[in-house]
C-alpha positions in Angstrom: -17.5 -46.9 4.0 -15.1 -46.7 7.3 -14.7 -50.6 7.0 -13.3 -49.8 3.4 -11.4 -46.4 4.1 -9.2 -48.7 7.3 -8.3 -51.6 5.1 -7.1 -49.7 1.9 -5.2 -47.5 4.6 -3.7 -51.2 6.4 -2.9 -52.9 3.2 -1.3 -49.1 2.2 1.0 -49.3 4.9 1.5 -53.2 5.0 2.7 -52.1 1.4 5.2 -49.2 2.4 6.4 -52.0 5.8 7.1 -54.7 3.0 8.4 -52.7 0.5 9.8 -50.1 2.2 11.7 -51.9 5.3 11.6 -55.8 4.7 12.9 -56.3 1.0 15.5 -53.7 1.2 16.6 -55.3 4.5 16.6 -58.5 3.3 18.6 -57.7 -0.2 21.0 -56.1 1.9 21.7 -58.8 4.4 21.9 -61.4 1.1 24.4 -59.2 -0.1 26.5 -59.0 3.0 26.6 -62.5 3.0 27.8 -63.0 -0.2 30.0 -60.0 0.3 31.4 -62.1 3.5 32.0 -65.0 1.4 33.8 -63.7 -0.9 35.9 -61.9 1.5 36.4 -65.5 3.7 37.4 -67.3 0.6 39.7 -64.4 -0.4 41.2 -64.8 2.6 41.7 -68.1 2.5 43.5 -68.1 -0.6 45.8 -65.9 0.4 46.4 -67.9 3.4 46.9 -70.8 1.6 49.6 -69.1 -0.9 51.7 -67.7 1.7 51.7 -71.1 3.3 52.8 -73.0 0.2 55.5 -69.9 -0.6 56.6 -70.3 3.0 57.2 -73.9 2.8 58.9 -73.5 -0.8 61.2 -70.9 0.9 61.9 -73.5 3.8 62.8 -76.4 1.8 65.4 -74.1 -0.2 67.1 -72.4 2.6 68.3 -74.8 5.1 67.5 -73.6 8.7 71.0 -73.6 10.2 69.9 -71.8 13.7 71.7 -72.7 16.8 68.0 -73.1 18.6 67.6 -69.2 19.2 65.5 -68.3 16.2 65.1 -64.7 15.8 67.2 -63.4 18.4 70.3 -65.0 17.1 69.6 -63.8 13.5 68.9 -60.3 14.6 72.2 -60.0 16.8 74.4 -61.5 14.3 73.0 -58.9 11.5 73.4 -56.1 13.9 70.0 -54.9 13.5 69.3 -54.7 17.1 69.8 -51.2 18.6 70.0 -50.1 22.3 67.2 -48.4 23.8 67.5 -45.2 25.3 64.4 -43.4 27.2 64.2 -40.0 26.5 62.9 -37.5 29.1 
């Protein structure tokens, strides 16, 4: 009698453990993997698009900088403002 009760309780708790914890966790892990793969693919696509637009922009505008890069562009356009510390 006690063996039957013990085995029925053991099977019940095993059933609850598997269907209450193991299966939902595995489903969530699979969904997480799929979402991560989608996000990585989307990021790679956006980086590729940005690289291609940057390359096409570089081909349209010839570089005439004197070697100072962004600093010469900022000073020639007047974008630089002196910093004053406020106390």
